[in-house]
Structure formats: structure tokens, C-alpha cells
N, C-alpha and C positions, 0 to 999 in steps of 0.2 A: 518109266511105270508113271501111268496116269494118277493124277490126285482124285481122291472119292470127294462128291459132292458136299458132304457135309464137312469135310476137311477145309475144302476149298471156301465154304461159307465163314468158316471161322477165321479163316486167315484173312478176309475180307474186312471182317468186322475187326479185326485188330488193326489192319492197316489204316481203317478210318478213325479209329481213335486219335485223339493227340494226346502227348506225352501228359501224364499225372504228377502232382506235387502232393507229396503227404497222404496220398491215398483218397486225394479230391479228384474228381473227373474232370477233363478238360472243358466240357460242356458247363459246368459248374462254374468255371473261372472265365467264361465268356465277358462276363461283365460286372458291374456294381451292383450290390443288392441294395434294396431301399434303406435296409438298417445302416449300412456303410455310408450312404449319402446324408442321412440324417447326421449320422455322428459328426461327419464332416462338416456340415453347416452349423450344427451346437459348436463346435470348437471355433470356426471363424466367426458367429455371431458374439460368442464370450469374449474371444479377442479385441474385437471391435468395440463391445461396449467397454473392457477395460482400457482401451485407447481414447474412446471418446471421454470417458473419466478423468483421464489423466489429462487432456487438452482443457476439459472444463476448470480442473484445479489451477492450471497454469493460467488460464484465462482468469480467473478470481484472484489470481496472488497477483497478477499485473494490474488491476483495476485497484485493488488495495494499494499497491505501491503508490501508483498513480495519485491517488486521494492523499495519502500520507505526504507524498511530493509536494502536491497543491497547497496543502494545510503548511507545510514548512515554508514553502514559499512567501505565501499570505502573511505569516507572522512573520519572517525576515523582511518583509518590505514594510509591515508596520513599524517595526523597531527600526530600521533605518529612517524613516518618515519622521518618527517621534525624537528620534535622538539628533536628528538634524534641526527641526523646529526648538526642542528644549534647549539645545546645547550650543549650535552651531550658527543659526540663521542671522542674517546682519540688517536685516530689513523687516520690521522694525527694530527688532532686538532679541536677542535670545530668550526664551520663555522661562528658563530655570530660576526658581526661588528656592530658598531655604526653606524646609517643612511644606512643602507643596501637597497638594492634594490632588489625586488622579481618581477618577471614577467614569464610567459609562460604557456604552457600547458602540461600535461601529457597524453599519450595514449598508448594503448596495445603495440605498437611499439617501445616505447622508451619514455624516459622522456625529456623534454624539458623546465624545471622548474629551472630557473637560481636563485640561490641567491647569488647577489653579484659576478656574473661571474663563479660561481660553480653550475654545473649542479647537482639537487638533484637524488638520485638513485631509489626514487619511480615509480614504474610501475603498473597502474591500472589493472584490469581484462580486457578480451578482451570485446569490447563494450562499454567500458567506458572511461570517460574522466575527468581530473580533471585539474581546470583551476585558476590561482590566480586572483583575483578581486581586491585585495586592500591589503596594507600594511601600518598600521599608527604608528606613536613613540608615548610614552608617554611622555607629555611634563609638566614638573615641580610637576611631582607626581599627577597631578590633572586631566587630561584626554588625551585622545588621538587624535593627530592631524596627517594631511598629512605631517607637516612641520618637519624638525627634525636639531635641533644644532647640529654642529658638533663636535665629540668626545662624544657625548651623549650614555652612556652606559645603558641606560634604555630599558624596554620591547619595544618589539614591536609587534602589533596587527596584523595578518595574516588572511585574510579571503579568503575562495578556495570555487569554485562552482564545484560541479560533477554533470556530465549528463550521463543517462543509455542509452541503446539500445532501450528501450520501450517509450522514452520521460520522463521517471522520473527524476527529478533532486533534489539537494538540495544544501544548503551554511552552511558553517561551519567558525566560526572565534574561532583562537585559540592564545594564547602570547607565544614567545619566549622571552628569555633574557639572559643575559651573565652569564654563570655558575660561573664565578669567581666573579661577582659584582651584587650580589641579595640582595643591600641595600636598594630597593625601596619600597614604601609602594603601596599597591594596591588600586588604585582608588574605591570609592564606586558608 
């Protein structure tokens, strides 16, 4: 029996349709909508911003660490040089003196740190300065004090501060003593 024309057209329409999902026609699923694309771009953009922020934070932390590390190196170099000149040098002789004074600032253009009237030779790298902040004297083998008994050949506690070109700074304290008279007991 032949199929009537109206039924044939209905069958053709059904066969041309793609399967549907949840009631949405196949023609609606043919591509992404503008809203879906905008949402995807927004998510990608926010992810990119978060990654760049994390990278910038890591980079900032690395620069801070590098500045701190350089300051620590400048302070260590100064303390090594000053300890050698004050305590160990043989020509002309060690600079160590009882109740010595220490003051001044060293810059890359020259040192102006004086230990009892003798300028120390340390010169920091360009952009860095080293300044003496304090000198104390061991009092009766028990504690350091800013006062000194005349002729006392006990250790001296020197405190210096270094400043860098990007605002980094640090402080270091170190002890010098008479190389010939090291009979003191280190305080606890």
C-alpha cells in the first residue's frame, strides 16, 4: 500500500533531524554560542592573571632575597677585613688598642671608618655603605658595656650597619681582641 504524501513528508522531516539531547534540537547544538565563548575567554583571562600575579610575587621575592644576600656578603666582608686589620695583620702591626674608638662610614668612593685614628681599608661595592653603629668592651669577663677601663685588653664588640641601593639593610656584630692577649673567657 502506497504511503500518502503528507505522511511521506512527515517521515522525511524526521529523518533529516539529528538526534536531540534533553529536548534541544540538533541545529541548536551545531556550534558554541557567543555567551559560551565569552565565558571561556573570561575563565582563561582570570587564570592568566592569577599565574602572572604568582610569577610577579616569586620574582619580587627573588629580588628581595638577592638584596638581603648581598647585604649579608658586604657585612661579612667588612667584618673579615676589619678583624684582620685590627687583630691579625703583621705589617705594620695589629691595630688593636685597649678602649679604642671606632666611628665613620665606608662608601664606594672611600673608607672613612676610623679605628682609634687609623682608617680601615675596606671599601664596599658601588651603591653600598657600611656605618659603625656601636663599639662595646667586655667588662670583667661577664658582659659587654659601653664604658672601658683604661688598659683593658679584653675583646671589643663592634656593630655595623650596611645599606644597599634598593633600600636593603642589615646589621652585624662581631668581636675583635688583642691577638697577643686572648686569655679572656667568652661570656655566655
